[in-house]
C-alpha positions in Angstrom: 14.7 -2.3 47.9 16.5 1.1 47.9 14.8 4.4 48.4 15.3 5.2 44.8 13.4 2.1 43.7 10.3 2.9 45.8 7.2 4.3 44.0 4.5 5.3 46.6 1.3 3.4 46.1 2.7 0.5 44.1 2.2 -2.6 46.1 1.7 -6.3 45.8 -2.1 -6.9 46.3 -2.6 -10.4 44.9 -0.4 -13.5 45.5 -0.8 -15.0 42.1 1.2 -18.2 42.8 0.2 -18.6 46.5 3.7 -18.9 48.0 4.0 -15.6 49.9 4.3 -15.8 53.7 2.1 -12.9 54.5 -1.4 -12.5 55.9 -4.1 -12.9 53.3 -7.8 -13.1 52.9 -9.7 -16.5 53.0 -12.3 -18.2 50.9 -12.7 -17.1 47.3 -10.3 -14.2 48.0 -7.6 -16.3 49.5 -4.9 -14.8 47.2 -5.5 -11.2 48.2 -2.8 -9.8 50.5 -4.0 -7.8 53.5 -2.7 -4.2 53.2 -1.9 -3.0 55.8 -1.0 -6.2 57.7 -2.9 -6.7 61.0 -0.7 -6.4 64.1 -0.7 -8.8 67.1 -2.2 -6.2 69.3 -5.7 -7.3 70.4 -6.9 -3.7 70.3 -6.0 -3.3 66.6 -9.3 -2.5 64.7 -8.1 -4.5 61.7 -8.4 -7.6 63.9 -12.1 -7.1 64.6 -14.5 -9.7 63.3 -16.3 -8.8 60.1 -19.6 -8.5 62.1 -18.1 -6.1 64.6 -16.6 -4.0 61.8 -19.8 -3.7 60.0 -21.9 -2.9 63.1 -19.4 -0.1 64.0 -19.4 1.1 60.5 -23.3 1.1 60.4 -23.3 3.3 63.5 -20.8 5.8 62.1 -22.7 5.6 58.7 -26.0 6.6 60.3 -24.4 9.4 62.2 -22.9 10.7 59.0 -26.2 10.4 57.2 -28.0 12.5 59.9 -25.3 15.1 60.0 -25.5 15.3 56.2 -29.2 15.8 56.5 -28.6 18.6 59.1 -26.6 20.7 56.7 -28.7 20.1 53.5 -32.4 19.7 54.4 -33.3 23.3 53.9 -33.1 23.2 50.1 -36.8 22.8 49.9 -37.5 25.5 52.5 -36.2 28.5 50.4 -39.7 29.3 49.1 -41.2 29.2 52.6 -38.5 31.3 54.1 -38.8 33.9 51.4 -42.6 34.1 51.5 -43.1 33.8 55.3 -40.0 35.2 56.8 -39.0 37.7 54.2 -35.4 36.4 53.7 -33.8 37.0 50.3 -32.1 34.3 48.2 -28.8 36.1 48.6 -29.0 36.0 52.4 -30.0 32.4 52.4 -27.1 31.6 50.1 -24.8 33.5 52.5 -26.0 31.1 55.2 -25.0 28.2 53.0 -21.7 29.8 52.3 -21.0 30.2 56.0 -21.9 26.6 56.4 -19.3 25.5 53.8 -16.7 27.8 55.3 -17.0 26.2 58.7 -17.1 22.8 57.2 -13.6 23.6 56.0 -12.5 25.1 59.4 -13.9 22.0 61.1 -12.0 19.7 58.9 -8.6 21.3 59.7 -9.2 21.7 63.4 -11.2 18.5 64.3 -8.9 16.1 62.5 -5.8 16.8 64.7 -8.1 16.7 67.7 -9.2 13.2 66.6 -5.6 12.2 66.2 -4.8 13.3 69.8 -8.0 12.4 71.7 -9.6 9.8 69.4 -12.3 9.5 66.8 -15.0 8.7 69.4 -14.3 12.0 71.2 -14.8 14.1 68.1 -18.0 12.2 67.1 -19.5 12.8 70.6 -18.6 16.4 70.7 -19.9 17.1 67.2 -23.2 15.4 68.1 -23.6 17.9 70.9 -22.7 20.9 68.7 -25.2 19.7 66.1 -28.0 19.6 68.6 -27.2 23.1 69.7 -27.1 24.2 66.0 -30.5 22.7 65.3 -32.0 24.3 68.5 -30.7 27.7 67.3 -32.1 27.2 63.8 -35.4 26.0 65.0 -35.8 29.1 67.2 -34.8 31.5 64.5 -36.3 35.0 64.7 -34.1 36.6 62.1 -31.5 35.7 59.5 -28.8 36.1 62.2 -30.1 32.9 63.8 -29.8 31.0 60.5 -26.2 32.4 60.1 -25.4 31.0 63.6 -27.0 27.7 62.6 -24.9 27.6 59.5 -21.7 28.2 61.4 -22.4 25.6 64.1 -23.9 23.0 61.9 -21.1 23.3 59.3 -18.5 22.9 62.0 -20.3 19.9 63.6 -20.7 18.1 60.3 -17.0 18.4 59.3 -16.2 14.8 60.4 -18.6 13.6 57.8 -16.2 15.0 55.2 -12.9 13.6 56.7 -13.0 11.7 59.9 -15.6 9.1 58.8 -13.3 8.3 55.9 -10.3 7.9 58.2 -12.4 5.6 60.4 -12.8 3.4 57.2 -9.1 3.2 56.7 -8.6 2.4 60.4 -10.9 -0.6 60.1 -10.7 -2.0 56.6 -8.0 -3.2 54.2 -6.9 -1.6 50.9 -9.0 -4.0 48.7 -12.1 -3.0 50.7 -11.5 0.7 51.0 -13.4 2.0 48.0 -16.4 -0.1 48.8 -16.8 1.4 52.2 -15.8 4.9 51.1 -18.6 4.5 48.6 -21.0 3.7 51.4 -19.7 6.9 53.2 -20.4 9.0 50.2 -23.8 7.5 49.9 -24.5 8.7 53.5 -23.4 12.2 52.5 -25.4 12.3 49.3 -28.4 10.4 50.7 -28.6 13.0 53.5 -28.2 15.8 51.0 -30.9 14.5 48.7 -33.4 12.8 51.0 -33.1 15.5 53.7 -34.9 18.1 51.6 -37.5 15.5 50.6 -38.4 14.8 54.2 -38.3 18.5 55.1 -40.7 19.3 52.3 -43.3 16.9 53.7 -42.8 18.1 57.2 -43.4 21.7 56.1 -46.6 20.7 54.4 -47.9 18.9 57.5 -46.6 21.2 60.3 -44.2 24.1 60.0 -40.6 24.7 58.9 -39.5 24.7 62.5 -40.5 21.1 62.9 -37.8 20.2 60.4 -35.3 21.2 63.1 -37.2 19.6 66.0 -37.4 16.3 64.2 -33.7 16.2 63.7 -33.0 17.0 67.3 -35.0 14.0 68.4 -33.2 11.6 66.0 -29.7 12.9 66.6 -30.4 13.0 70.3 -31.2 9.3 70.3 -28.2 8.6 68.1 -26.0 10.4 70.6 -27.1 8.1 73.5 -26.4 5.1 71.3 -23.0 6.5 70.5 -22.1 6.9 74.2 -22.7 3.2 75.0 -22.0 1.4 71.7 -19.5 3.4 69.6 -15.9 2.0 69.7 -12.6 3.8 69.2 -10.7 3.0 66.0 -7.6 5.2 66.6 -4.6 3.0 66.5 -0.9 3.9 66.0 0.0 1.0 63.8 3.7 1.8 63.4 4.3 1.3 67.2 3.2 -2.4 66.9 4.5 -3.4 63.5 7.7 -5.6 63.5 8.4 -4.9 59.9 6.6 -2.0 58.4 8.0 -2.5 54.9 5.7 -5.1 53.6 6.9 -4.6 50.0 10.5 -5.3 51.0 9.5 -8.6 52.6 7.4 -9.6 49.6 10.1 -8.8 47.1 12.6 -10.7 49.2 10.4 -13.7 49.2 9.8 -13.5 45.4 13.6 -13.4 44.8 14.1 -16.3 47.1 11.2 -18.2 45.4 12.9 -17.7 42.0 16.2 -19.0 43.4 14.4 -21.9 45.1 15.0 -21.1 48.8 13.1 -19.1 51.4 15.4 -17.1 53.7 15.6 -18.5 57.2 15.1 -15.2 58.8 12.0 -14.4 56.8 10.6 -17.9 57.4 11.0 -17.5 61.2 9.5 -14.0 61.2 6.4 -15.0 59.2 5.9 -18.6 59.9 3.6 -17.8 62.8 1.8 -15.1 60.8 1.2 -16.7 57.4 -2.1 -18.5 58.0 -4.8 -16.8 56.2 -6.8 -14.4 58.3 -10.5 -15.2 58.4 -12.4 -11.9 58.6 -15.6 -13.7 59.5 -14.0 -15.1 62.7 -13.9 -13.4 66.1 -10.5 -12.1 67.1 -10.1 -14.7 69.7 -10.0 -17.3 67.0 -7.5 -15.5 64.8 -4.4 -16.5 66.9 -1.1 -14.7 67.2 -2.4 -12.2 69.8 0.3 -10.6 71.9 -0.4 -12.0 75.5 1.4 -9.0 77.1 -1.2 -6.5 75.8 -4.5 -6.5 77.6 -7.7 -6.1 75.5 -9.8 -3.1 76.5 -12.5 -3.7 79.1 -16.0 -2.5 78.5 -15.5 0.4 80.9 -12.3 1.4 79.1 -14.3 1.3 75.8 -16.7 3.8 77.3 -14.0 6.5 77.8 -14.8 9.5 75.7 -11.2 10.0 74.8 -8.2 7.8 73.7 -4.5 8.6 74.5 -2.9 5.1 74.6 -2.8 4.7 70.9 -2.9 8.4 69.8 -0.6 10.4 67.6 2.5 11.4 69.6 3.0 14.7 67.7 1.7 18.0 69.1 -1.7 19.2 68.0 -0.2 22.2 66.2 2.2 20.0 64.2 -0.7 17.7 63.1 -2.8 20.8 62.3 -0.1 22.2 60.0 0.9 18.9 58.4 -1.7 18.7 55.7 -0.6 21.9 54.1 2.7 20.4 53.1 1.0 17.4 51.4 0.6 19.1 48.0 1.3 15.9 46.0 -0.2 15.6 42.5 -2.5 12.8 43.3 -3.9 14.6 46.4 -4.4 17.9 44.6 -6.1 16.0 41.7 -8.5 14.3 44.2 -9.2 17.7 45.9 -10.1 19.5 42.7 -12.3 16.7 41.3 -14.1 16.1 44.6 -14.4 19.9 45.0 -16.2 20.0 41.7 -18.7 17.4 42.9 -19.6 19.6 45.8 -20.1 22.5 43.4 -22.7 20.4 41.6 -24.3 19.5 45.0 -24.4 23.2 45.9 -26.0 23.8 42.5 -28.8 21.5 43.3 -29.2 22.6 46.9 -29.4 26.3 46.1 -31.5 26.3 43.0 -34.1 23.5 43.3 -36.6 25.4 45.3 -36.6 28.6 43.2 -36.3 26.9 39.8 -38.9 24.1 40.4 -41.1 26.5 42.4 -41.5 28.9 39.5 -43.4 28.4 36.3 -43.9 26.2 34.4 -43.4 23.7 37.2 -44.9 25.5 40.2 -43.9 22.7 42.6 -44.9 23.0 46.3 -42.2 22.4 48.9 -43.0 18.7 49.3 -42.8 18.2 45.5 -39.5 20.1 45.4 -38.2 17.8 48.1 -39.4 14.7 46.2 -37.1 15.6 43.3 -34.2 14.5 45.5 -35.3 10.9 45.3 -34.0 10.7 41.7 -30.6 12.0 42.9 -30.6 9.5 45.7 -31.3 6.6 43.4 -28.5 7.8 41.1 -26.1 8.2 44.1 -26.9 4.6 45.2 -25.9 3.2 41.8 -22.9 5.5 41.9 -21.9 4.1 45.2 -21.9 0.6 43.9 -20.0 1.6 40.8 -17.4 3.8 42.4 -17.1 1.4 45.4 -17.6 -2.3 44.8 -17.0 -2.2 41.1 -13.8 -0.1 41.3 -12.5 -2.5 44.1 -13.3 -5.5 41.8 -11.6 -3.7 38.9 -8.3 -3.1 40.7 -8.1 -6.7 41.8 -8.6 -8.0 38.2 -6.1 -5.5 36.8 -3.6 -6.4 39.5 -3.9 -10.1 38.6 -3.1 -9.2 35.0 -0.1 -7.2 36.3 1.5 -10.2 38.1 -0.2 -9.3 41.4 1.2 -5.8 41.5 -1.3 -3.0 42.2 -1.0 0.5 40.7 -3.3 3.3 42.0 -4.0 4.4 38.4 -5.9 1.1 37.8 -8.8 2.6 39.6 -9.0 5.7 37.3 -10.2 3.6 34.4 -13.5 3.6 36.2 -13.7 7.4 35.8 -14.7 7.2 32.1 -18.4 6.6 32.7 -18.9 9.2 35.6 -17.2 11.9 33.5 -19.6 11.4 30.6 -22.7 11.0 32.9 -21.8 14.1 35.0 -21.6 16.3 31.9 -24.9 14.9 30.6 -26.6 15.5 33.9 -25.6 19.1 34.0 -27.0 19.7 30.6 -30.3 17.9 31.3 -30.8 19.8 34.6 -29.9 23.3 33.4 -31.1 23.3 29.9 -34.1 21.2 30.7 -35.3 23.8 33.3 -34.3 26.7 31.1 -36.4 25.4 28.2 -39.3 24.4 30.4 -39.3 20.8 29.2 -41.2 18.0 31.1 -40.0 17.7 34.7 -38.7 14.2 34.1 -35.8 15.5 32.0 -34.2 17.8 34.7 -35.3 15.5 37.6 -34.8 11.9 36.5 -32.0 12.4 34.0 -30.5 15.7 35.3 -30.5 15.0 39.1 -30.3 11.2 38.7 -27.2 11.5 36.5 -25.6 14.1 38.8 -26.3 11.9 41.8 -24.6 8.9 40.2 -21.6 10.8 39.0 -21.0 12.7 42.3 -21.1 9.5 44.3 -19.0 7.4 41.9 -16.4 10.2 41.3 -16.0 11.0 44.9 -15.3 7.4 45.9 -12.9 6.8 43.0 -10.8 10.0 43.4 -10.6 10.0 47.2 -9.5 6.3 47.2 -7.0 7.0 44.4 -5.4 9.8 46.5 -4.9 7.6 49.6 -3.8 4.6 47.4 -1.0 6.9 46.1 0.2 8.0 49.6 -1.2 5.5 52.1 0.9 6.6 55.1 -0.5 10.1 54.8 -4.1 9.2 54.5 -5.3 11.4 57.3 -3.3 14.5 56.1 -4.5 13.8 52.6 -8.1 13.8 53.6 -7.8 17.0 55.5 -6.2 18.9 52.6 -8.6 17.5 50.0 -11.7 18.3 52.1 -10.4 21.7 53.0 -9.9 22.5 49.3 -13.2 21.0 48.5 -15.0 23.1 51.0 -13.3 26.2 49.8 -14.6 25.5 46.4 -18.1 24.8 47.7 -18.0 28.0 49.8 -16.9 30.2 46.9 -19.3 28.6 44.5 -22.2 29.1 46.9 -21.4 32.7 47.6 -21.0 33.6 44.0 -23.5 31.3 42.3 -26.6 33.6 42.4 -24.6 36.6 41.1 -23.1 34.3 38.3 -26.6 33.1 37.4 -28.0 36.7 37.2 -25.0 37.8 35.1 -25.0 34.9 32.6 -28.5 33.4 32.6 -29.3 29.8 33.2 -28.5 28.6 29.6 -25.0 30.2 29.4 -24.2 29.2 32.9 -25.1 25.6 32.2 -22.8 25.4 29.2 -20.0 26.9 31.3 -20.5 24.3 34.0 -20.6 21.6 31.4 -17.2 22.6 30.1 -15.8 22.9 33.6 -17.0 19.4 34.4 -15.4 17.9 31.2 -12.1 19.6 32.0 -11.9 18.7 35.7 -13.4 15.2 35.6 -11.6 14.4 32.4 -8.2 15.2 33.9 -8.0 11.6 35.0 -6.5 11.0 31.5 -3.3 12.8 32.5 -3.0 10.6 35.6 -3.5 7.4 33.6 -0.6 8.5 31.4 1.7 10.1 33.9 0.4 9.2 37.4 3.1 6.8 38.2 5.8 9.3 37.0 4.3 11.8 39.4 4.4 9.3 42.2 8.0 8.4 41.4 9.0 12.1 41.3 7.5 12.7 44.8 8.8 9.5 46.4 11.7 11.0 48.4 9.6 13.8 49.8 6.7 11.4 50.6 9.1 9.0 52.5 10.7 11.9 54.4 7.3 13.1 55.5 6.0 9.6 56.3 9.0 9.0 58.6 8.1 12.0 60.7 4.4 11.7 60.3 3.2 9.6 63.2 0.7 8.0 60.8 -1.8 5.6 62.2 -1.5 3.7 58.9 
C-alpha cells in the first residue's frame, strides 16, 4: 500500500472468511481482528488477562468517579453558601470558572508528564493535590479559600478528562474502546450528578464542611490502595512491534488468498502469532512471550514512575504536540464534547437557585436528589454510546467486507442529538413555566444525562478511530478545547441568563445543541474525504510522534 492509498482510520476489523494470519479474538467473536496487535513483550498491557484488565480499570474508574465528585458536589450547596456565608452567585460561578480553567491547564501539562513518567505517577500526584484542595475548601473562611480550592481541585481532576481515557486505549482493543470509554464517561457524569445528591444529605445532617471531610476520607483510602495495587499501563508499542503496518500485511494476505497462495515471508512471520488470543486466559498461557524480556517484579510494579517504556521525546515537545493536531475529526469531537460540558455546567450552576426558588422551594437534600434522574439517564447513555456503538461498528464492518470506517459509529448520534435538544427544552422551559417538577427533573435532567454520556463516548471514540496513532495528543486537544468552552460558559452564564431570561436562553441553547450535535451529518457525508485529505500530514506527524499506540 502506497502512502497515497492510505486513509487514516480505515482498517480491517473483521475477518469475514477466517483466513487472515493475524491475532484475533476467541469464542463468539473469533473473527474480530485485534487492533492494535499485542506484542511479545510480557509487560504489554494488551497481554493482560481480562480479569486483570477489568480490576485495574475498576480502580481507575473509582478514582475518576471520586475526582469527578470533588469538582461537582457543590451544586447543591449554593443556597447554603449564599445564606450562611454571604457569597454571591457570581463569585461562586467564578470559582467554577477557575476550576474549569485549571482543568484545561492540567490536561495540557499532566498529559506530557504521564508520557514521560507514567500514568501511575500522575494518578498518585493528583490524589495528593486533591486531598490538599479538599482540606483548603473545608477550611474556607472566605471566598478566596474556595477560589484556591477551585484551582487545586480542577488541576488534580484533569486526568479524569484525558489520562483515564488514554489508560483505556493502553489496555483495550479498538472493538472494545467505546464500551470502556462509556464507562469512563459514566464515572465523570455519575460523580457530577450523584456528588451533589450526597452533599445535599450531608448538609442536612451535619454542615457543608463535612462534604469536604467525607471526600478526604474516601480519597485518602483510595490513595493507599493506589500505592499498592495500581499498575502502570504506559507502553511504547512501536519499539516492540515487528511490523507496525497491520493493514499492509492484511491486504497482502487478501491479495495472496485471491491468487491462491500465501507469501512465504508472511507465513513465517505470522505462523507463530496467528493463534487466536484468548483474553480470558492469563498471559502465561497466551504463548509467544519474548524470553529475553523479564516481566516486572512486584517491587518494580510499586515504583511511582516509569521510564523504561516512556515516550522518548522531550516534555516540551510532547506539551506542544497537541496544538498541531487540528484535524477535522478531532476538532469535531472537541466542539461536540465541549457542548456537553456546557450542558453539565448549566445543571451544576442553576439547579440550586432554580429549584430552591418558588414554586419548587427544594431544600439542599432535595436539590441534590434531582441528580439521580441525570445519573440514570447517563447510565443508559453509557450503554448506548459504549456497548451499542461498539456492536454497531462490528455489524456495519461485516456488511462492508470486514472493513471498518470510523463514520460507522456516527450513525449512533441520531438519537442523542434529538434527546439532548428535548432535554434542554424540558429543563429550561419546564422551570420557567413552573410545571410539575417531574418534567424538568425526570425528562429534562434525565434526557440531558443520557445525551451527554452517549454523545461524549461516540465523539471521543470517533476522533481516536480516525487518528489512532495520535490518540494521546487528540485527547489533550479535545479536552483543552472542551474545558475552554466550559470555562467561558460558566463565567458568562449568569450574565447571559440575566440579559436574556430563562425562556429565551433555553431556546438559544436548544438551537446551539441542534447545530453542534447535528454536525455529525457532515462527517457521515464527507468524513472519509476529510481523513483522506489529511492523510499525508497525519502520517508525517505519526512518524515523529513517539506514540504509545
